[in-house]
Structures are given as C-alpha cells and as structure tokens.
C-alpha positions as CSV (number, residue, x, y, z in Angstrom):
1,M,81.2,117.5,103.3
2,Q,82.2,113.9,104.2
3,A,85.8,113.2,105.1
4,V,87.8,110.4,106.6
5,E,89.4,111.5,109.9
6,I,91.9,109.9,112.3
7,S,89.8,109.5,115.4
8,A,92.8,108.5,117.5
9,Y,96.3,107.3,116.7
10,G,96.4,103.6,116.2
11,A,95.3,100.7,114.0
12,P,93.5,101.1,110.7
13,E,90.2,101.0,112.5
14,V,90.7,104.5,113.9
15,L,89.9,105.9,110.4
16,R,86.2,106.8,110.2
17,L,83.9,108.8,108.1
18,C,82.8,112.2,109.5
19,E,81.2,115.5,108.6
20,R,83.6,118.4,108.2
21,A,83.2,122.0,107.0
22,Q,84.0,122.4,103.3
23,P,87.4,124.2,103.0
24,Q,87.6,127.5,101.2
25,P,90.4,128.3,98.7
26,G,92.6,131.3,99.3
27,A,94.9,133.3,97.1
28,G,96.6,131.1,94.5
29,E,94.4,128.1,95.4
30,L,91.5,126.2,94.0
31,L,88.8,124.0,95.4
32,I,88.5,120.5,94.0
33,R,85.4,118.3,94.2
34,V,87.2,115.1,94.9
35,R,86.3,112.0,93.0
36,A,89.2,109.9,94.2
37,S,92.0,110.1,96.8
38,G,95.3,108.2,96.6
39,V,96.6,106.2,99.6
40,N,100.3,106.4,100.5
41,R,102.7,105.2,103.2
42,P,102.9,108.7,104.8
43,D,99.1,108.4,105.5
44,V,99.8,105.3,107.5
45,L,102.5,107.0,109.4
46,Q,100.2,110.0,110.2
47,R,97.5,107.6,111.4
48,R,100.0,106.0,113.8
49,G,101.0,109.5,115.1
50,H,104.5,109.5,113.5
51,Y,104.0,112.0,110.7
52,P,102.0,115.1,111.7
53,P,100.8,117.6,109.1
54,P,102.8,120.8,108.8
55,P,101.5,123.8,110.7
56,G,98.3,125.2,109.2
57,V,97.5,122.1,107.2
58,S,94.3,120.0,107.6
59,D,94.5,117.1,110.0
60,I,92.6,115.0,107.5
61,P,95.0,112.6,105.9
62,G,95.6,112.3,102.2
63,L,98.3,113.7,100.0
64,E,96.9,113.3,96.5
65,V,93.5,113.8,94.9
66,A,91.8,114.0,91.5
67,G,88.5,115.6,90.7
68,V,86.8,118.7,89.2
69,I,87.6,122.4,89.8
70,E,84.7,123.9,91.7
71,A,86.1,127.3,92.7
72,G,89.3,129.2,93.0
73,D,91.5,132.2,92.5
74,A,90.5,133.4,89.0
75,A,93.8,135.0,88.2
76,A,95.8,132.0,89.3
77,L,93.5,129.7,87.4
78,A,93.8,131.7,84.2
79,A,97.6,131.9,84.5
80,A,97.8,128.1,84.8
81,G,95.4,127.6,81.9
82,F,92.6,126.1,84.0
83,Q,88.9,126.8,84.0
84,M,86.0,126.0,86.3
85,G,84.9,122.4,85.7
86,D,88.3,121.2,84.4
87,R,89.4,117.8,85.7
88,V,92.7,117.9,87.6
89,C,94.8,115.9,89.9
90,A,96.9,117.5,92.7
91,L,99.5,117.1,95.3
92,V,98.4,118.4,98.6
93,A,100.0,118.6,102.1
94,G,96.9,117.1,103.7
95,G,93.1,117.0,103.5
96,G,93.0,114.6,100.6
97,Y,90.6,112.0,102.2
98,A,87.6,114.3,101.7
99,Q,84.8,115.2,99.2
100,Y,86.4,118.6,98.8
101,C,90.0,119.6,99.0
102,V,91.9,122.9,98.6
103,A,95.2,122.8,96.6
104,P,97.6,125.4,95.3
105,V,96.9,125.9,91.7
106,A,100.6,125.4,90.8
107,Q,100.5,121.9,92.3
108,C,97.6,120.8,90.0
109,L,98.0,119.0,86.7
110,P,95.4,118.3,84.1
111,L,94.2,114.7,83.9
112,P,96.4,112.9,81.4
113,A,94.7,112.0,78.2
114,G,92.7,108.8,78.5
115,L,92.7,108.6,82.3
116,D,89.8,108.9,84.7
117,E,89.9,110.5,88.1
118,V,90.6,107.1,89.9
119,A,93.6,106.4,87.8
120,A,94.9,110.0,88.0
121,A,94.5,110.1,91.8
122,S,97.3,107.5,92.0
123,L,99.9,109.7,90.3
124,P,100.8,112.9,92.1
125,E,102.5,111.8,95.4
126,T,104.7,109.1,93.7
127,F,105.4,111.0,90.5
128,F,106.4,114.2,92.4
129,T,108.6,112.1,94.7
130,V,110.3,110.2,91.9
131,W,110.9,113.2,89.7
132,S,112.3,115.3,92.6
133,N,114.7,112.7,93.8
134,V,115.7,110.5,90.8
135,F,115.9,113.3,88.2
136,D,116.3,116.6,90.0
137,R,118.6,115.5,92.8
138,A,120.4,112.4,91.4
139,R,120.3,113.6,87.7
140,L,119.8,110.1,86.4
141,Q,121.0,109.9,82.8
142,P,120.1,107.7,79.9
143,G,122.1,104.5,80.0
144,E,122.7,104.7,83.8
145,I,121.5,102.0,86.1
146,L,118.9,102.8,88.8
147,L,118.3,100.4,91.6
148,V,114.9,100.8,93.2
149,Q,114.4,99.2,96.6
150,G,110.8,98.0,96.8
151,G,110.1,98.0,93.1
152,S,106.5,96.9,93.5
153,S,105.5,99.8,95.7
154,G,103.7,102.9,94.4
155,I,107.0,104.7,94.3
156,G,108.7,101.7,92.7
157,V,106.3,101.2,89.8
158,A,106.5,104.9,89.0
159,A,110.3,104.9,89.1
160,I,110.6,101.8,86.9
161,Q,108.4,103.2,84.2
162,I,109.6,106.8,84.2
163,A,113.3,105.9,84.3
164,T,112.9,103.3,81.6
165,A,110.9,105.6,79.3
166,R,113.7,108.2,79.7
167,G,116.4,105.7,78.6
168,A,117.8,104.5,81.9
169,R,118.3,100.9,83.0
170,V,116.3,99.8,86.0
171,W,117.0,97.1,88.5
172,V,114.7,96.5,91.5
173,T,114.4,94.5,94.7
174,A,111.0,93.1,95.8
175,G,109.7,90.7,98.4
176,S,108.5,87.8,96.4
177,D,109.0,86.1,93.0
178,A,105.6,87.2,91.9
179,K,106.4,90.9,92.7
180,C,109.7,90.5,90.9
181,A,107.8,89.3,87.9
182,A,105.4,92.2,88.1
183,C,108.4,94.6,88.1
184,M,109.9,92.9,85.1
185,A,106.7,93.3,83.2
186,L,106.8,97.0,83.9
187,G,110.2,97.3,82.4
188,A,112.8,96.4,85.1
189,E,115.8,94.7,83.6
190,H,116.6,92.7,86.7
191,A,114.5,91.9,89.8
192,I,116.1,90.6,93.0
193,N,114.0,88.8,95.6
194,Y,115.5,90.4,98.8
195,K,114.0,87.6,100.9
196,T,116.1,84.9,99.2
197,Q,119.1,86.9,98.0
198,D,121.5,89.5,99.3
199,F,120.8,92.4,97.0
200,S,124.3,93.9,97.4
201,L,125.9,90.6,96.3
202,A,123.4,90.2,93.5
203,V,124.0,93.7,92.2
204,R,127.8,93.3,92.2
205,E,127.4,90.0,90.3
206,L,125.0,91.4,87.7
207,S,127.2,94.4,87.1
208,G,130.5,92.6,87.0
209,G,131.6,94.4,90.1
210,R,130.9,97.8,88.8
211,G,127.8,98.5,90.8
212,V,124.8,100.8,90.0
213,D,124.7,104.6,89.4
214,V,121.7,105.6,91.5
215,I,119.8,103.9,94.3
216,L,116.3,105.0,95.4
217,D,115.9,103.7,99.0
218,M,112.8,103.6,101.2
219,V,114.4,101.4,103.9
220,A,117.6,103.0,105.3
221,G,118.8,101.3,108.5
222,S,121.0,98.3,107.7
223,Y,120.4,98.7,104.0
224,V,122.7,101.7,103.8
225,A,125.9,99.8,104.4
226,R,125.1,97.3,101.6
227,E,124.0,100.1,99.3
228,V,127.3,101.9,99.7
229,E,129.0,98.7,98.8
230,C,127.1,98.3,95.5
231,L,127.3,101.8,94.2
232,A,129.5,102.5,91.2
233,E,132.0,105.4,91.2
234,D,130.2,108.8,91.5
235,G,127.1,106.8,92.6
236,R,124.2,108.5,94.3
237,L,122.1,107.1,97.1
238,L,118.7,108.7,97.7
239,I,117.0,108.0,101.0
240,I,113.3,108.9,101.0
241,A,112.0,106.8,103.9
242,V,113.3,104.9,106.9
243,Q,111.1,101.8,107.1
244,G,114.2,99.8,108.2
245,G,115.3,102.2,111.0
246,V,117.0,105.6,111.4
247,Q,120.4,104.4,112.4
248,A,123.0,103.3,109.8
249,E,126.7,102.4,109.8
250,F,128.7,102.1,106.5
251,N,132.2,102.0,105.2
252,A,133.1,105.7,104.9
253,A,136.3,104.8,103.0
254,L,134.2,103.6,100.1
255,L,132.4,107.0,100.1
256,L,135.8,108.6,99.6
257,R,137.3,106.3,97.1
258,R,134.3,106.1,94.9
259,R,133.2,109.8,95.3
260,L,129.7,108.8,96.4
261,H,126.8,111.0,97.3
262,I,124.3,110.2,100.0
263,T,121.3,112.4,100.3
264,G,117.7,112.4,101.6
265,S,114.6,114.4,101.3
266,T,111.0,114.7,102.3
267,L,108.4,116.5,100.2
268,R,105.4,117.3,102.4
269,A,106.7,120.4,104.2
270,R,108.5,121.9,101.2
271,P,107.1,125.3,100.1
272,P,104.6,125.6,97.2
273,A,107.2,127.1,94.9
274,F,109.3,124.0,95.2
275,K,106.4,121.7,94.4
276,A,105.3,124.0,91.6
277,A,108.6,123.5,89.8
278,I,108.2,119.7,90.0
279,A,104.6,120.0,88.7
280,A,105.9,122.0,85.7
281,A,108.6,119.5,85.0
282,L,106.1,116.6,85.2
283,R,103.7,118.4,82.8
284,E,106.5,118.9,80.3
285,Q,108.5,115.7,80.7
286,V,106.2,112.9,82.0
287,W,102.6,113.8,81.1
288,P,103.3,113.2,77.4
289,L,104.6,109.7,78.3
290,L,101.3,109.0,80.0
291,A,99.4,110.3,77.0
292,Q,101.5,108.0,74.8
293,G,100.9,105.0,77.1
294,R,104.6,104.6,77.7
295,V,104.0,105.2,81.4
296,K,100.8,103.9,83.0
297,P,99.1,104.0,86.4
298,V,99.4,100.7,88.3
299,L,96.2,100.3,90.4
300,Y,96.1,97.3,92.7
301,R,92.7,98.0,94.3
302,V,90.1,100.7,94.5
303,F,88.1,101.1,97.8
304,D,85.0,103.1,98.6
305,A,86.0,106.0,100.9
306,A,84.2,104.4,103.8
307,Q,86.7,101.5,103.5
308,A,89.8,103.6,104.2
309,G,90.7,101.4,107.1
310,A,90.7,98.3,104.9
311,A,92.9,100.2,102.4
312,H,95.4,101.0,105.2
313,A,95.4,97.4,106.4
314,L,96.2,96.2,102.9
315,M,99.0,98.7,102.6
316,E,100.5,97.6,105.9
317,S,100.3,93.9,104.7
318,S,102.6,94.8,101.7
319,Q,100.7,92.4,99.6
320,H,99.9,94.9,96.9
321,V,101.7,95.9,93.7
322,G,101.3,99.5,92.8
323,K,98.7,101.9,94.2
324,L,95.6,101.9,96.4
325,V,92.9,104.5,95.8
326,L,89.8,105.6,97.6
327,R,86.7,106.5,95.5
328,W,84.1,109.1,96.6
329,D,81.4,108.7,93.9
C-alpha cells in the first residue's frame, strides 16, 4: 500500500509517499480501506519528533480515517452492528496516513447520514477530544458558559457546535476578526480577538464580573493565570495542549476561594476501552445532531495524500478555519 511516512524529524518537507506492507487486523480489530485521513496538530508534533506513537503503534502519522471495511474480526464486527463493505470513520493511535489502516472495532463509527468519507474523516480526533473533556470531564451543563481558546481550530469548531446544540453558551478567542466572525457564524455568542484584546478582561466585562464556567485550553503557559482569573465559582479549566509552553504560574488563592478545578488530559495513549466508551457516547448523543444538520463538519481544504507536507505547512501557518483532510482516491 501507499502511505505517508516521516522520513526524518523536521519541516513539512520530510513527509513523503512510500510503500509499506498492508497491516493485518487482529482480535477486536478491522481493516479499513482508507478514502480520507484527517490532519491534526498532534501529527505536526510527531513530525517534529515531539509526540512519538505509543509502543506497538505504527510510526505512520495520522489519528483519524474514513473509508470502507475490508476485513476484520467477524464476531467483533457483528457485535458492533458492522458488516464488510460498510463505510466507517475511526479514531486510531497512528497509521492513518495510509491507504489501509487497522482500527479497534469499538473506536469505529458509521458515517453520519449525508456525509462522504472526506467529511467524516474530519470528525473523530476532534469529536472524541471535545466529548471526553468538555462533557465527560467538565460536565458542561445547558445554560453554562464555555470559553474555547482557539475557536477557529478543528477542536474549536467542534466544541462550538456540539456545546451550542446541547444548550450551552459558547464564547471563543481567535486570532483575527475574520476568524472571530467565522466562529460567530457557527454559533458562538461572543468572539474575542486575542491579538487586540486581553481575553481575561473581555470575559470579565462580558460576564459582569462573574466569569465563565468551563474553559477549553490548547495554549497553557501564560494563559493559565488569566484563565484562573476569569473562571466563575466552581469553574473548570481543561488543558489539552501546551502550545504556549509547559510552565504556568497562577493565583492559587483564587483556586481556593472559587473552588476551581484544573485538569488536563491526552487521548492517544488511553486504552481502547476508554476510547470505546467515548465512541458509544458520540454515537448516541452527537451522531443524531450530525444527521439533523445541527452539527456539521467544517472543512477548510482537502489535499491529495501526496501533498501531506503542504497540509502540514498550512496547519502551522494557522491561517485555516476548521479541518484539513488528505484524500486517497
């Protein structure tokens, strides 16, 4: 099969097409003939040498795919309600930038009604991440305010739509007025241009000093201190990436007085059973919203698989709104 490999750690140009042996599914797994592969920030980190795959996982990058079931564990397929030839999308721990990919059956979801494989390939990584953090960990409730740092990112556009559809209020930060407008069009109530405004001051002004209930943060670093300042009582801060640095100082007295919760998580190395529970929740709670059109994929650009380097360069430029996808057909 053809795949995109990391020939050496470095710039986007190190990504190259290669020939690899087709993987074989084991117990509880299926083989997907991949039609499209999602591109995500962790892929960029892996290409740079900062996010190695877990032990036993393919060195080929890529954490989400969509395509057709070609083979697999018959009993596991039947238990999940799948058949050979079904179209699915899947969260994987690696190996997604390839014409064939193995995935645990329990981490696969049927293509939502009305979506093709290219659109569906943009869903798993961000939807699993948003559900696990915003709803499982933070328990965001209808009427509460969620602040999403980087609302125009793949994570951001998913969080805006899912939270809004479930009755929460969503505020975001973004790096330009155009990105702020895009977030508002997706359902955000307020959008703060972090390049021209201090988001912490803006949040306190917009909320009349109350603050927000939940913050989804991909920056960390110096953001943490300001996030603590703009959390409401019993507020929850979820750190899912450290693009702004790993060191943070904040006012611990506010943590005590407001009974705040600060937590973090990564998804890639979690066991299949953990991811299976998220997949089941998405199938029940979010897939109907996709079928109804209340939540939609946000695709910025689709690249041929051979252009994976160009896709990474665009992601690193942060000019996009939503998701980037590689197409194999």
